[in-house]
C-alpha positions, -999 to +999 in steps of 0.1 A: -681+575+425-714+590+436-699+619+454-677+627+424-708+626+402-728+648+426-698+672+426-697+673+388-734+682+386-730+709+414-702+726+395-716+727+359-708+743+337-675+753+355-662+718+359-629+727+347-619+734+383-630+702+400-604+684+421-594+649+411-609+621+431-584+603+452-581+569+436-554+541+434-537+534+401-555+501+398-589+518+404-581+545+378-572+519+351-603+501+359-625+531+353-607+538+320-610+502+311-647+503+316-651+529+288-627+513+264-639+476+266-673+471+247-692+455+274-730+453+270-737+482+293-711+504+275-724+495+242-760+504+253-747+536+268-728+546+237-757+538+215-782+557+236-759+588+235-751+587+198-785+578+185-803+609+198-816+631+170-806+662+188-768+653+187-767+637+151-747+668+141-717+674+162-726+699+191-691+713+193-689+724+156-725+722+142-710+707+110-702+671+109-719+638+121-715+628+157-696+596+154-674+594+186-678+602+224-655+630+238-647+630+274-653+667+283-631+661+314-603+639+300-604+603+314-567+603+318-569+631+344-603+624+355-608+586+354-638+588+378-658+604+349-648+578+323-683+565+320-702+593+335-729+600+309-729+637+314-693+639+308-695+619+275-702+643+246-712+630+212-687+647+187-672+644+153-638+629+150-623+662+140-636+680+171-626+651+194-591+651+180-586+688+182-600+691+218-578+663+230-573+665+268-575+702+271-598+720+296-586+753+309-566+780+292-534+786+310-534+823+305-570+833+313-581+801+333-612+802+312-625+769+299-613+764+262-644+747+251-682+750+254-698+721+274-727+713+250-749+699+279-746+729+301-733+762+286-759+786+279-748+809+250-762+843+250-789+850+223-767+877+208-752+879+173-714+873+176-707+853+145-698+875+115-692+864+078-675+885+054-684+879+017-667+893-013-663+887-050-629+888-066-622+878-102-653+858-104-645+839-071-664+839-039-643+846-009-656+839+026-642+846+060-657+839+094-649+856+126-663+864+162-671+900+174-680+908+210-714+924+210-723+951+234-735+937+268-715+904+265-693+898+294-655+895+284-652+861+300-681+847+279-665+862+248-631+848+256-648+814+262-665+815+228-635+827+210-613+800+224-639+773+213-640+789+179-602+792+175-592+758+189-616+740+167-604+759+137-641+767+130-633+798+107-617+776+081-640+746+085-671+769+081-655+785+051-649+752+034-683+736+042-700+769+034-685+767-002-695+730-005-731+737+007-735+766-017-724+744-047-754+722-038-777+752-038-765+764-072-795+750-091-819+768-066-800+801-072-805+797-110-842+791-106-847+820-085-827+843-107-846+830-139-843+843-175-854+877-162-822+879-141-842+888-110-816+894-083-844+903-058-856+868-060-821+855-050-820+879-021-855+867-009-845+830-012-813+837+009-832+856+035-858+830+040-832+804+042-814+825+069-846+828+088-854+791+087-818+783+100-821+809+127-855+795+139-841+762+142-804+767+154-802+803+165-787+834+153-751+822+153-756+792+133-729+792+106-752+788+076-777+814+089-750+840+089-736+829+056-770+834+040-775+867+056-742+878+043-748+866+008-783+883+008-764+916+013-740+910-014-754+926-046-727+911-068-734+875-055-772+878-060-769+895-095-755+864-111-723+861-090-735+828-077-720+814-108-689+812-088-702+784-068-713+763-098-702+727-093-673+717-113-677+687-136-652+660-137 
C-alpha cells in the first residue's frame, strides 16, 4: 500500500490516470471493508476529516454541509485507496451522489471533478450570474465563461465539474433562498427615502467580503455583484425576494 500511496501523492492532481494496484479479490474486499466498518481507527479518521472548520461547507459545491466522505478515486475501482486520507474528501450528500464513481470524461480524457485538496483554480473570474426582473419576479441564471488566458483544458475541467454537479440550478435555488433572508437588510438600506444607492453599496460591500474570504468565483459574491448592477432590483425590486408567509 505504501507504494500506491506514494504514487498517488506523486501524481496529484492528475490521479485519474493511475494504474490500479494488483490485488487479490480478498485483499480488495478487505480494503473496502476497512472503510465501511466503524472500527475505532475509522471513526477517528472520519471524525478528524469532517470536523475541520475549513471543510464544514462542501468543497465540491460550496453550498451544503459536509456530512459524508467521498472517494475521489472510487473504492470499487481503486480499493487500495479506500482508507487513504488524501483520497477521502468531505462532501455533501448531493455532490457525493452525483459524482458517484466517475473520474475521467470519456471524450476529453479530462477529470470530471476538481480535487479539492490539490487542484489550483486560477484566480480569474469565470463564474457569471445573469439577473433580470420580469413581472415583479427575480430571475437568476449562472454559467461559466472562459476568461482570456485560461487554458482550454482547465476550462473544460471547471465546466465539467460545474455541469455534472448541477451547480447552475443549485446556485440559483440557494441564491433565492439566501436573498429572502437578506430582505429585511435591503429594506433598512433602502429606507423611507427610497435610497437605491444604499442598496447598491450594501451589495457591493457584501460581494467584497465574500471575495476576500472565498475568492472571485464564489457563487454568492458573483450574485451580489450582479444584483448591485441591476437598477431595478436595487430601486425596490428586492420586494421580489420578500419571504412568503404561511
